[in-house]
C-alpha positions as semicolon CSV with decimal commas, in nm:
position;residue;x (nm);y (nm);z (nm)
1;M;18,716;11,671;-2,730
2;K;19,070;11,783;-2,795
3;T;19,023;12,090;-2,584
4;Y;18,913;11,876;-2,295
5;L;19,238;11,690;-2,308
6;T;19,439;12,005;-2,299
7;V;19,238;12,134;-2,009
8;A;19,286;11,810;-1,823
9;S;19,661;11,841;-1,851
10;F;19,650;12,180;-1,698
11;A;19,427;12,060;-1,424
12;V;19,700;11,822;-1,333
13;A;19,927;12,113;-1,285
14;A;19,681;12,275;-1,053
15;A;19,648;11,964;-0,853
16;F;20,017;11,960;-0,792
17;A;20,006;12,307;-0,655
18;F;19,734;12,239;-0,401
19;P;19,942;12,042;-0,157
20;A;20,154;12,346;-0,095
21;C;19,912;12,443;0,173
22;A;19,965;12,163;0,420
23;Q;20,199;12,092;0,712
24;A;20,390;11,776;0,815
25;Q;20,162;11,473;0,803
26;Q;19,891;11,660;0,618
27;K;19,638;11,477;0,409
28;V;19,414;11,581;0,125
29;V;19,050;11,482;0,174
30;P;18,958;11,371;-0,182
31;A;18,581;11,370;-0,128
32;Q;18,596;11,742;-0,041
33;S;18,863;11,837;-0,295
34;E;18,858;11,917;-0,664
35;I;19,103;11,972;-0,946
36;A;18,937;12,129;-1,247
37;F;19,042;12,301;-1,567
38;T;18,899;12,516;-1,842
39;S;19,022;12,539;-2,198
40;K;18,868;12,697;-2,503
41;Q;18,771;12,517;-2,820
42;M;18,685;12,756;-3,104
43;G;18,640;13,026;-2,839
44;V;18,395;12,824;-2,630
45;P;18,497;12,731;-2,271
46;V;18,530;12,358;-2,205
47;D;18,540;12,236;-1,844
48;G;18,691;11,917;-1,705
49;K;18,801;11,755;-1,379
50;F;19,032;11,481;-1,252
51;R;18,877;11,220;-1,024
52;K;19,199;11,056;-0,896
53;F;19,498;11,232;-0,747
54;D;19,731;11,190;-0,452
55;A;19,955;11,426;-0,258
56;Q;20,255;11,401;-0,029
57;V;20,263;11,717;0,180
58;A;20,489;11,841;0,457
59;F;20,407;12,207;0,520
60;D;20,419;12,439;0,819
61;P;20,254;12,776;0,738
62;K;20,498;12,940;0,981
63;K;20,800;12,790;0,794
64;P;20,692;12,769;0,428
65;E;21,053;12,763;0,305
66;A;21,090;12,412;0,454
67;A;20,785;12,271;0,268
68;K;20,801;11,956;0,057
69;I;20,503;11,908;-0,172
70;G;20,448;11,637;-0,431
71;F;20,143;11,554;-0,637
72;T;20,045;11,273;-0,871
73;I;19,740;11,282;-1,097
74;D;19,591;10,985;-1,280
75;L;19,542;11,128;-1,630
76;A;19,294;10,855;-1,725
77;S;19,063;10,980;-1,448
78;V;18,971;11,292;-1,645
79;T;18,601;11,370;-1,679
80;L;18,483;11,590;-1,964
81;G;18,113;11,510;-1,982
82;T;18,115;11,249;-2,259
83;A;18,274;10,905;-2,291
84;E;18,376;10,986;-2,650
85;T;18,575;11,292;-2,544
86;E;18,736;11,108;-2,253
87;A;18,844;10,827;-2,491
88;E;18,992;11,088;-2,727
89;V;19,198;11,246;-2,448
90;A;19,370;10,916;-2,378
91;K;19,508;10,898;-2,734
92;P;19,872;10,979;-2,828
93;D;19,801;11,331;-2,962
94;W;19,658;11,432;-2,626
95;F;19,757;11,264;-2,294
96;N;19,883;10,934;-2,435
97;T;19,783;10,764;-2,110
98;K;19,928;10,426;-2,215
99;S;20,279;10,572;-2,222
100;F;20,225;10,855;-1,971
101;P;19,959;10,748;-1,717
102;Q;20,040;11,019;-1,461
103;A;20,123;11,385;-1,433
104;T;20,346;11,488;-1,144
105;F;20,442;11,799;-0,954
106;Q;20,732;11,843;-0,713
107;S;20,784;12,168;-0,525
108;T;21,118;12,347;-0,527
109;T;21,030;12,653;-0,316
110;V;20,736;12,791;-0,121
111;K;20,714;13,160;-0,029
112;A;20,463;13,346;0,183
113;T;20,314;13,639;-0,010
114;G;20,069;13,765;0,252
115;P;19,845;13,637;0,532
116;G;19,733;13,288;0,425
117;K;19,885;13,335;0,077
118;F;20,173;13,141;-0,074
119;D;20,352;13,099;-0,407
120;V;20,444;12,736;-0,468
121;A;20,713;12,693;-0,733
122;G;20,808;12,357;-0,874
123;K;20,837;12,120;-1,168
124;L;20,524;12,005;-1,346
125;A;20,565;11,698;-1,568
126;I;20,301;11,592;-1,818
127;K;20,348;11,356;-2,112
128;G;20,725;11,343;-2,071
129;A;20,771;11,722;-2,069
130;S;20,875;11,902;-1,750
131;H;20,843;12,277;-1,691
132;D;20,873;12,520;-1,403
133;V;20,542;12,658;-1,273
134;V;20,447;12,895;-0,994
135;V;20,109;12,836;-0,835
136;P;19,949;13,099;-0,610
137;V;19,766;12,932;-0,320
138;V;19,526;13,085;-0,067
139;L;19,465;12,904;0,262
140;T;19,155;12,955;0,473
141;Q;19,075;12,794;0,805
142;A;18,744;12,734;0,976
143;G;18,734;12,524;1,289
144;G;18,979;12,240;1,233
145;N;18,948;12,252;0,855
146;T;19,190;12,409;0,609
147;T;19,108;12,476;0,245
148;A;19,364;12,557;-0,023
149;T;19,235;12,729;-0,335
150;G;19,386;12,886;-0,641
151;S;19,415;12,897;-1,015
152;F;19,691;12,937;-1,271
153;V;19,740;12,911;-1,646
154;I;19,959;12,667;-1,838
155;K;20,037;12,637;-2,208
156;R;19,918;12,299;-2,338
157;L;20,173;12,290;-2,622
158;D;20,457;12,316;-2,368
159;F;20,349;11,967;-2,258
160;K;20,285;11,828;-2,609
161;I;19,913;11,813;-2,543
162;G;19,733;11,846;-2,873
163;D;20,008;11,723;-3,105
164;G;19,970;11,676;-3,478
165;D;19,680;11,861;-3,634
166;W;19,581;11,994;-3,290
167;K;19,884;12,223;-3,259
168;D;19,676;12,488;-3,435
169;T;19,569;12,718;-3,152
170;S;19,285;12,868;-3,357
171;M;19,087;12,547;-3,289
172;V;19,201;12,472;-2,935
173;A;19,354;12,759;-2,738
174;N;19,704;12,712;-2,599
175;D;19,610;12,855;-2,256
176;V;19,445;12,624;-2,004
177;T;19,329;12,754;-1,667
178;V;19,371;12,511;-1,380
179;K;19,153;12,567;-1,071
180;F;19,167;12,379;-0,746
181;K;19,005;12,349;-0,408
182;L;19,174;12,114;-0,163
183;A;19,043;12,019;0,178
184;L;19,338;11,947;0,406
185;T;19,380;11,793;0,749
186;G;19,671;11,846;0,985
187;V;19,761;12,203;0,886
188;G;19,875;12,421;1,175
189;A;19,731;12,763;1,245
190;F;19,873;13,056;1,055
């Protein structure tokens, strides 16, 4: 259960990175989008997702340096497969959703790294801790649809996820991989 919480935190980070792929007036299509994470508990991968997130995106693929990307994730919307584990994640040692209901991301810079590829740098805040992250994002277009995908790793202990007895990384690994797929509308051709 504890691992799921850690993974969820990192998923939040991923979610924040996804909006980097949109242009002014872009919107994320939640029904076609996903923010997921994987952590390891005693060496075994544990997968989770966030059901509720929102983005504010202003992005022109031809002028990425002018992008403004913000993301908010409802930490209580985490799904880990069991109600018991999801209840555990809400507790103070993990997400402490009563005091910290949301994780946020705000971009500081966006750089093109190749055709349809961007590095989105910004501040990720979870559970009162804020750290710089860089999220690689790949954009693909088919018809009028744009999809932003990527993954990155965060350290759960940097965000105080898994406090107390759960700081021991032999039980729950410190690394959490955040993966995302965002369906976007309003993105210009690149």
